[in-house]
Every structure is written in C-alpha cells, then in structure tokens.
C-alpha positions, 0 to 999 in steps of 0.5 A: 254653447261652444263652437268647435268649428275653429279648433283644430287638433293636429295629431302626427306630422304634416307630410312636409315633416315626413318627407324633409325626416326622409330625406335627412335619414337617406343622406346620412345613410348614403354618408355612412356607405360612401365612408365605409368604402373609403375606409375599406379602400384606405385598408386595403391599400395598407395590407399591400404596401405592408405586404410590399414592404415585407417582400423589399425586406426579404430581398435585404435579408437576403443580399445581406447573407449573400457573399459579397460576391455573390451578389450579382447573382441578381443581375439578369440579362437585362440587368433586372432579375425577377420573381413572381412568386416573390421569394424569401430570404431563403429563396422559397416561394412565397404565396403572394401570386400578384406580387413580383420582386424586380432586384437590380445590382448596380456597382457604385462610385465611391464617391458618388452612390448614384453614379454607376460605374464599371471599374471599381467593385468596392460597393453596389447599390442593390435596388428593389422594386416591388409590383402588385399587378404591374403596378409598382408599390414600392421601391428602395435601394441600399448601399452594400461595401466590399469590406 
C-alpha cells in the first residue's frame, strides 16, 4: 500500500512568485515610460535648436546681401532690432510665432573685434540672439568688413 499523505504535487506559482513577477514587469514598464518621455523632451529641444539656427542663418544671409552702409538699419532705438515673428533673408515674416530674432550691429575695432568703438566704420560685429518664449535658445556673432 502506498501512502499518499506525504506526496505533494505543486502546480502553478506561489503567491510570492506572482507578486515578484508583477513588480518586475511594473518596473520595466515604468522605465520604458520614463525613457520615452526623456526621448520626447530631447527631440523637442533638438527641434527648437534647429529652428533657432535656421533663424540665425536667415539674418546672416540678409546681412550678407545688404550693402555695408545699410547694416545700420538694424540698429533700433535701444541698439537692438527685434523681429517677432522672425523674418527670412527677404524680410518676409516666418510662421514661428513663439520665436523672435534680436539683431545688434556694433562698430568693431580693427585690432580687437570684441571692442566696440564709435569712430572707425571699417568693421561691424553683427550679433543675433534667437529667443523662444523669451528664453534665449541661440546666439551667434560675426564680423562684416567694409572692404
């Protein structure tokens, strides 16, 4: 005669094993959601920076095409000319309502382009700052010579 009291057949998972599996799956799903959110934010920031660089290049092209003596058209009453909405190289408004371009044109010393002077008109430094909702995204400067 065979005694079956001591033979235990387990089928399925214990409650502890199921809880551990649920916790591990929950952690994996949470990690994927956090990573997806981070990737989305990084992609948005990259898009904003790309747009800002495009807007800088529009002003660079515009100032390259202007006669040297017309560069002072960009000097507003406070020394900065602002465009909101931003403009392209042909001065047409662009459909980027949250962005603005701030252009500064200053006379630069022939021996030190960082130094602003008032008497010599041989060199100018053009600075463009691009803002997104009043937050600076990009800033670039270049020198333009009269020659």
